[in-house]
C-alpha positions in Angstrom: 9.8 -9.1 8.3 7.4 -6.9 6.4 3.7 -7.7 6.2 1.2 -7.3 3.4 -1.8 -5.0 4.0 -4.2 -7.5 2.4 -5.7 -10.4 4.3 -8.8 -12.2 5.4 -9.8 -14.1 8.5 -13.1 -15.7 9.7 -14.4 -17.5 12.7 -17.7 -19.1 13.7 -19.3 -19.7 17.1 -22.1 -18.6 19.4 -23.0 -15.2 20.8 -25.9 -14.8 23.2 -27.5 -18.0 22.1 -27.3 -17.1 18.3 -25.0 -18.6 15.7 -22.4 -16.1 15.0 -19.8 -15.5 12.2 -17.0 -13.0 12.4 -15.1 -11.9 9.3 -12.3 -9.4 9.0 -10.8 -8.3 5.7 -8.0 -5.8 5.2 -7.1 -3.9 2.0 -4.5 -1.3 0.9 -4.9 2.1 2.4 -2.5 4.9 3.2 -3.8 5.1 6.8 -5.7 2.8 9.2 -9.4 3.0 8.4 -12.3 0.9 9.8 -15.6 -0.1 8.4 -18.0 -2.1 10.6 -21.1 -4.1 9.5 -22.5 -5.4 12.7 -25.9 -5.9 14.5 -27.2 -2.6 15.8 -26.8 -3.4 19.5 -23.1 -4.1 19.0 -22.3 -0.5 18.1 -20.9 0.1 21.5 -18.4 -2.7 21.0 -16.7 -1.1 18.0 -14.1 0.8 20.1 -13.0 -2.3 22.0 -12.8 -4.2 18.7 -10.6 -1.4 17.3 -8.2 -1.7 20.2 -8.0 -5.5 19.8 -7.5 -5.2 16.0 -5.1 -2.3 16.3 -2.6 -4.5 18.2 -2.2 -6.6 15.0 -3.1 -4.3 12.2 -1.3 -0.9 11.9 -2.2 0.2 8.4 -4.9 -0.5 5.8 -8.6 -0.4 5.3 -10.2 -2.8 7.9 -13.6 -4.2 7.1 -15.4 -6.1 9.9 -18.6 -8.1 9.4 -20.5 -9.8 12.2 -23.6 -11.9 11.5 -25.9 -13.4 14.1 -28.5 -16.0 13.1 -31.1 -17.6 15.3 -29.9 -20.9 16.7 -33.2 -22.5 15.7 -32.6 -21.6 12.1 -35.7 -19.5 11.5 -35.7 -17.5 8.3 -35.1 -13.7 8.6 -38.1 -11.5 8.1 -38.4 -8.1 6.4 -38.8 -5.0 8.5 -41.6 -3.6 6.5 -41.8 -0.3 8.4 -38.1 0.3 7.9 -38.5 -0.6 4.2 -41.2 2.0 3.8 -39.2 4.7 5.4 -36.2 3.8 3.2 -38.3 3.8 0.1 -39.5 7.3 0.8 -36.0 8.5 1.5 -34.7 7.0 -1.7 -37.4 8.6 -3.8 -36.8 12.0 -2.2 -33.1 11.7 -2.9 -33.6 10.7 -6.5 -36.0 13.7 -7.0 -33.6 16.1 -5.3 -30.6 15.2 -7.4 -32.5 14.6 -10.6 -31.7 10.9 -10.9 -33.7 9.3 -13.7 -35.6 6.0 -13.2 -37.6 4.7 -10.3 -36.7 3.0 -7.1 -37.3 -0.7 -7.5 -37.8 -3.6 -5.1 -34.4 -4.9 -6.2 -32.8 -1.8 -4.8 -34.3 -2.4 -1.3 -33.3 -6.1 -1.4 -29.6 -4.9 -1.3 -30.2 -3.3 2.1 -29.1 -6.0 4.6 -30.6 -4.2 7.6 -34.1 -4.6 6.3 -33.8 -8.4 7.0 -34.1 -9.2 10.7 -35.3 -12.1 12.8 -37.5 -11.9 15.8 -34.7 -13.5 17.9 -31.8 -11.3 16.8 -33.8 -8.0 16.7 -34.8 -8.6 20.3 -31.1 -8.4 21.2 -31.2 -4.6 20.5 -32.1 -4.1 24.2 -29.2 -6.3 25.5 -26.2 -5.0 27.3 -23.4 -5.1 24.7 -20.9 -6.1 27.5 -22.8 -9.5 27.8 -21.6 -10.3 24.2 -18.0 -9.1 24.6 -16.3 -12.3 25.9 -17.7 -14.5 23.1 -17.1 -11.8 20.5 -13.5 -11.3 21.6 -12.8 -15.0 21.2 -14.2 -15.1 17.7 -12.4 -11.9 16.8 -9.1 -13.3 18.1 -9.5 -16.5 16.1 -10.2 -14.5 12.9 -7.3 -12.1 13.6 -4.9 -15.1 13.9 -5.9 -16.2 10.4 -5.6 -12.6 9.1 -2.1 -12.1 10.6 -0.9 -15.4 9.1 -2.2 -14.5 5.7 -0.7 -11.0 5.8 2.6 -12.4 7.0 2.7 -15.0 4.3 2.1 -12.4 1.6 4.7 -10.2 3.3 7.3 -13.0 2.8 6.5 -13.1 -0.9 6.8 -9.3 -1.1 10.1 -9.4 0.8 11.5 -12.0 -1.6 10.6 -10.1 -4.7 11.7 -6.7 -3.5 14.9 -8.1 -2.0 15.8 -9.6 -5.4 15.2 -6.3 -7.2 17.3 -4.4 -4.7 20.1 -6.8 -5.5 19.7 -6.1 -9.2 19.8 -2.3 -8.5 23.0 -2.8 -6.4 24.7 -4.8 -9.2 23.8 -2.1 -11.8 25.0 0.5 -9.4 28.4 -1.1 -9.4 28.6 -0.9 -13.2 27.4 2.7 -13.0 30.2 3.7 -10.6 32.7 2.3 -13.2 31.1 4.2 -16.0 30.9 7.4 -14.0 34.6 7.2 -13.0 35.5 7.2 -16.7 33.5 10.4 -17.5 36.4 12.9 -17.0 38.8 10.9 -19.2 36.1 10.5 -21.9 35.4 14.3 -21.9 39.1 15.1 -22.0 39.6 12.7 -25.0 36.7 14.3 -26.7 38.1 17.8 -26.3 41.6 16.6 -27.2 40.3 15.3 -30.5 38.5 18.5 -31.1 41.7 20.4 -30.4 43.5 18.4 -33.0 40.8 19.1 -35.5 41.2 22.8 -34.9 45.0 22.8 -34.7 45.3 25.5 -37.4 42.8 27.9 -35.7 43.5 30.4 -32.9 42.0 28.4 -29.9 43.6 28.7 -26.5 44.3 25.1 -25.4 44.0 26.2 -21.7 40.5 27.6 -22.4 39.6 24.3 -24.1 40.9 22.3 -21.1 38.9 24.5 -18.7 35.7 23.9 -20.7 36.4 20.2 -20.6 36.7 20.3 -16.8 33.5 22.3 -16.5 31.6 19.8 -18.6 33.0 16.9 -16.7 31.9 18.5 -13.5 28.3 19.0 -14.8 28.2 15.3 -15.9 29.6 14.1 -12.5 27.0 11.8 -10.8 29.3 10.6 -7.9 27.1 12.2 -5.3 23.9 10.8 -6.7 25.5 7.3 -6.9 26.5 7.5 -3.2 23.1 8.6 -2.1 21.4 5.9 -4.2 23.6 3.3 -2.6 22.8 4.7 0.9 19.1 4.6 0.2 19.3 0.9 -0.9 21.0 0.1 2.4 18.3 1.9 4.4 15.7 0.2 2.3 17.1 -3.2 3.2 17.4 -2.3 6.9 13.7 -1.2 7.1 12.6 -4.5 5.5 14.3 -6.4 8.2 13.2 -4.3 11.1 10.0 -6.2 11.9 8.0 -3.0 12.3 5.3 -1.4 10.1 7.5 0.5 7.7 5.4 0.9 4.5 5.2 4.7 4.6 9.0 5.1 5.3 9.7 2.7 2.5 7.5 4.7 0.2 9.6 7.8 1.1 12.8 6.0 0.3 11.5 4.8 -3.0 10.6 8.4 -3.9 14.2 9.4 -3.1 15.6 6.6 -5.2 13.5 7.7 -8.2 14.6 11.3 -7.7 18.3 10.3 -7.7 17.8 8.1 -10.8 16.1 11.1 -12.6 19.0 13.4 -11.7 21.5 10.9 -13.0 19.6 10.6 -16.2 19.3 14.3 -16.7 23.1 14.7 -16.2 24.1 11.8 -18.4 25.5 12.3 -21.9 26.7 8.7 -22.0 24.7 5.9 -23.6 25.9 3.2 -21.0 24.9 5.4 -18.1 21.5 6.2 -19.7 20.8 2.5 -20.3 21.7 1.8 -16.6 19.4 4.6 -15.4 16.6 3.2 -17.5 17.0 -0.2 -15.9 16.9 1.6 -12.5 13.6 3.2 -13.4 12.1 -0.1 -14.6 13.1 -1.9 -11.4 11.9 0.9 -9.2 8.5 1.0 -10.9 8.1 -2.8 -10.2 9.2 -2.2 -6.6 6.7 0.6 -6.3 3.8 -1.7 -7.3 4.8 -4.1 -4.5 5.5 -1.4 -1.9 1.9 -0.1 -2.2 0.8 -3.3 -0.4 3.3 -3.1 2.5 1.9 -2.3 5.9 
């Protein structure tokens, strides 16, 4: 079953005597990309976290936030020295790029790392390995929630896309019938033209040859066959249970290409109407496919 790329999970507990909260959020992304917001001393644990998360999340933007608060509940303090350095850097940057206005206190208040507590800042000298066991438990709990949410949204995506593929298959059956009638329709058209020009010097054999050439140009049998094959492959991928988002995106591009080719060849109103329905359904599927892992 396919999975969505969007999800959220959180867990709370204790790490090194501090209250801890672990949050993970995943968003749409063509590749797998990580963003960590963690206490400074945990930087060395990002790689083990990536390995743990990578077992469950194969594609998407992955945001991880870890917060540690003193168990005693003491309010965080401002790192005044760091704030001064940051203020100077922001002013230099504004002057260098010609940014109007001044750096305000409100700008500094947005910087989370300026707020520290004596207890948590003292952890900077700790061995990160000492926090790993507790951190791994919190991360696993949050990941369980994330996976459930991604799977639940994946089921909704599967249901919607599967229904639209059924609509495409039904319309494809009608299109086969309409396409099979193209040679006869072209022949009738040229026969009527021949009767209109009965008194002129027109070679009936030449007229029949032109009718055959036109019918061949309008033939969309190959496109119909490929379109049907792509739908079958699409369905197979959706049931594979593997991360298939990028392969599905490729198949969708091929479906759109075949629909465009059929539309460009068509001189039949019923076929044109069917192709337009194809494009409408494919666009709706495309919006959903963007969220598939």
